[in-house]
C-alpha positions, 0 to 999 in steps of 0.5 A, a space after each residue: 119302592 116309592 120315591 117322593 117327588 121334591 116339591 117346587 115353589 109355585 114361583 120357580 114353576 109359573 115364571 115366564 118371559 114377557 116381551 114389552 116394547 115402547 118406542 115413544 114417550 107416550 107408549 113408555 108411560 103406558 108400558 110402565 103402568 102395564 108392567 106395574 099392573 102385571 107384576 101386581 096381578 102375577 104376584 097375587 097369584 104366586 107367579 112371576 115374570 121376567 120383562 124384557 124389551 125396549 123401554 126407557 127409565 120408567 119402564 125399567 124402573 117398573 122392572 124392565 130388562 132393557 135390551 134397546 132404550 126407546 130413546 135410541 129409536 125415537 127420532 122425528 123429522 126426515 133428516 133426523 131418521 136419515 142421519 140416525 138410520 144406520 144406528 136404528 137399524 143396529 138397535 132393531 136387529 138387537 131387539 130381534 136377536 133378543 127375541 130369538 135368544 130369549 124366546 118370550 112366551 108373549 110380546 106386548 108392542 105399544 104403539 110405534 107402528 113403523 117399527 113394531 110392525 116390522 118386529 111383529 112379523 119376526 115374532 109371528 114367524 117365531 110363533 110368539 103371540 103378539 099383542 098390540 097395545 094402543 092401536 095405530 090409526 088403521 082407518 084414516 091413513 095407511 089403510 094397508 096396515 089393516 093387512 099386517 094386523 090381520 097377518 101378524 097380530 093376535 090381539 088388538 087393544 085399543 084406548 079409544 072406541 
């Protein structure tokens, strides 16, 4: 006796979760463009994805399920950082918890190296491939960052030569 397998639409088979994180306004701009382009490419192939992570209004409008708002993390100036450090740390832990719970197939971290290198370490530990988009300066200052890139970043996408 032969039993026919139930046909499952390709969209159900090919749905995945992608973590995208941008912490600053310029990175959020790139993130929104990236989300839109990825959604179009996936749709053209009959696939879909859930996008989770950190971003602002533009990324959310493009389809991001925001775990943390980028405006909550991007503070400048020593006094500002010190005053907001408990909140920043809490939001960072929320991002790490979301990654552990949702287990994305891949993570795209956009600029914002102070937070993203720490997040890349957690992603790497969990076996999640890490793509860093808009490379931070490695050659001019904080040369020790190259060790972090080698250890935790799988692909580096740069916008300048």
